[in-house]
N, C-alpha and C positions, 0 to 999 in steps of 0.2 A: 504494499499498500504506499511508503513513503517514498520508496522506487519513482513508482509513478508520481506521486506528488511531485517530487526531486524534476522530474523530466516535464511533467508537464504543467508545473506552477508559473515557468520563466513566457510559454507561450502565451498561458491563460494573459497572465501580468502584458506581455505585448501587444496583446489582440486588447484589452483593453486601453492602454493606452493608445494603440492605432485610433479605435475607434474615438477616444478623449480630443486625441490631433483634427479628425477630420469635423469633429462638431464645432470644436474653436474655432480651428479655419475657414468652413463653408457660414459660420454664422456673419465673423467677421466679414468673411467677401460677399455674403448676402444670398446665397448657392440656393436658388432654386431650389434642388433635391433637397438637400439640408434643413433648411426654414420648413417644407412641404412634410418633412420627414417629424420635424423637431412639434407641428401643427397636430396632424394626424396624431402621436403621441398625446400633446395637451389635451383635444379631444377626449379620446380614449381615458384620461386621467380626471376627467374635469368635473364629473358626482363627486368623488372623494374630497375635492376642494372646496368643493361647494357647501360641502357639509359644516364647516368650521367657517369658509370665509366672512367677515365681515363681523364678528365678533371681538369682541373688546382681547386682545394680544395676538391677534389670529395675523400671522403672515400677510395673507389677502384678502380682499377687502372683493365684493362685488361692484359688476355695471350694469346697469339693466335700460336697455334701451330699444328700439325698433328698428325695426330691419327694412333700410330705405328702399329694399323694392318686395319682397315679399309682407311688409305688414305686421311681421310675426313679432311679438318680444322676447327677446332675450336675454339675460344673463350668464355675466363671463368673472371668470375671477381674477383679478387684477391687483398688483403690489400698488400701495400709496402711500404718500408720505403727502405728508401736513406742509406747505414752507412757512416760516416766519411771517409773513404776511399775511397768510390765513387760507391762499390757493393751494384747491390738492391735484397733488404732479404725479402722472404715471411714466416713465421711460419704455420708451418701444422697443425692442428689443429684435421685433420682426418688424417694425419699421413703421410708419402709418398708414399704409397701402391693409394691414390688418383691418377687414369686415366689418370688425367690433366698434374701431375708430372711426372709419367712412363712416357707422350708421349714425356715432356721436354726431362728428361733423356735421353731416347734412342733415338734419334734424336741428341743430344750436341749442340740445339740450340730453341731459338721461339724471338716475337717479343713478347716486353711490352707496353702497352699506360701507361704513367707514366705522371700524373700532366701537362697534354697537350704535352708532347712528346713522338715520338716514337721511343722507343730504339731496336736495334738487341741484343738479350744477347745470349753469350756462355758458357762451360763451367761451367753449373750448375752441382751445387753438393750439396747432403742433408749434413749437419753437427748439430753437437748439437745447441741448441737455446742457453743454457747455454754461449756457444764462442760468442753470436752476442747481448743477450741480452739488453747489456745497447743501444745498436743504437734505441730501440724500443719506443716508450713516454712509462710513469711511468703507464698510464691506462693501456696499453695491455701489458705491464713485471705483471701486477695486474690479466688479465684476465689469463694471461699464465699458472700463478701459475692454478689458480682456475679451467682451466681447465686441467689441467697436460699435456700442450703443452710442446715438447722435443724436435722436429726436427726442424729445419730452411733450406728453401733452399736458397742458395745463386747464383746469376748469374751477368756475371760482363755484361755490357754496355759499347752499341758505338752507338750514336747517331745514327739516320736514319733519322728524320724529328721534327722540333719545330713547334707549333703550332696545335694539336689534337683537333681537331672540337666536337668527337665523329661520336657513331656509324654508 
């Protein structure tokens, strides 16, 4: 058994390192193949993220938006940071062409559930991430640099309801 581990271990480690390298390089270069693969994986795990998203202390928040073509209502898990000015910021690792971003921009409004509070958001605008990078925690800033994230969605909130209890 140990012989198998000694022989297979380096091959497995090299495979994991290779996949990680392809992922990082693909995200930085905005490779459609890599971005589409990550989107498919995100869609398949979305229900797990939504189970705790928006609650106090959760990493993920929720944006509720309406499809610009279908007219259907959607919920998408996102990572929100509130700036000292009070606006809500969402780094866009897939860029501003994501469907949920386009839906929010087209309607000019959405609802965000962040830190157990529900906000009506208005005036969405895509801005260069460098303008607001300091509002993000250091770990997020490192991830943005690693993955080449250059855009951010700024939303201006107005509280609707406090004490969000879950989806």
